[in-house]
C-alpha positions, 0 to 999 in steps of 0.5 A, spaced: 397 678 920 393 684 917 400 688 916 403 682 912 396 682 907 397 690 906 404 689 904 403 683 900 397 687 896 402 693 895 407 689 892 403 685 887 400 692 885 407 695 884 409 688 880 403 690 876 405 697 875 412 694 872 408 689 868 404 695 865 410 699 864 414 694 860 407 693 856 407 700 854 414 701 852 414 694 848 408 697 844 410 704 844 418 703 842 420 700 835 427 699 838 425 696 844 421 690 840 428 690 835 432 689 841 427 683 844 427 680 837 435 680 837 435 677 844 431 672 842 435 670 836 441 670 840 438 666 845 436 661 840 443 661 837 446 660 844 441 654 845 443 651 838 451 652 840 450 649 847 454 655 850 458 654 856 455 656 863 460 662 864 458 665 856 450 664 858 452 669 864 455 674 860 450 673 854 444 674 860 448 680 863 449 683 856 442 682 854 439 685 860 444 691 860 441 693 853 434 692 854 435 696 861 438 702 857 433 702 852 427 702 857 431 708 861 431 711 854 424 710 853 422 713 860 426 719 859 423 720 852 416 720 855 418 724 860 421 729 856 415 729 851 411 731 858 416 737 860 416 740 853 411 738 848 414 743 843 421 742 840 426 744 844 434 744 843 435 742 850 430 737 850 433 734 843 440 734 847 437 730 853 434 725 848 440 724 843 444 723 849 439 718 852 439 714 845 447 715 845 447 711 852 443 705 848 448 705 843 454 705 847 450 699 851 449 695 845 457 696 843 459 694 850 454 688 850 456 686 843 464 686 845 463 682 852 460 676 848 465 676 843 
């Protein structure tokens, strides 16, 4: 019983850390806020147009794909800034590639729901 309480506390703590990460990313990244606002607008339009279930599934996956890509990009940018606070051409490539991944995710998501 005691071990279950410890596991539960550990899981709750992990959940709190994840929420803190989302808050940090949302507050610190304009692009993430843009993607979230766009997602809200798209979901509102989907509700208005009464999308069929299969299209809702595709829409939810597309939104999750883009926002997850943006979160990974944000984490990489923060990590790069810690590893190399000064300008570094190799770090620039890493950041550019991560941003490119978000761009690809956005294009794929757009194509998957159209």
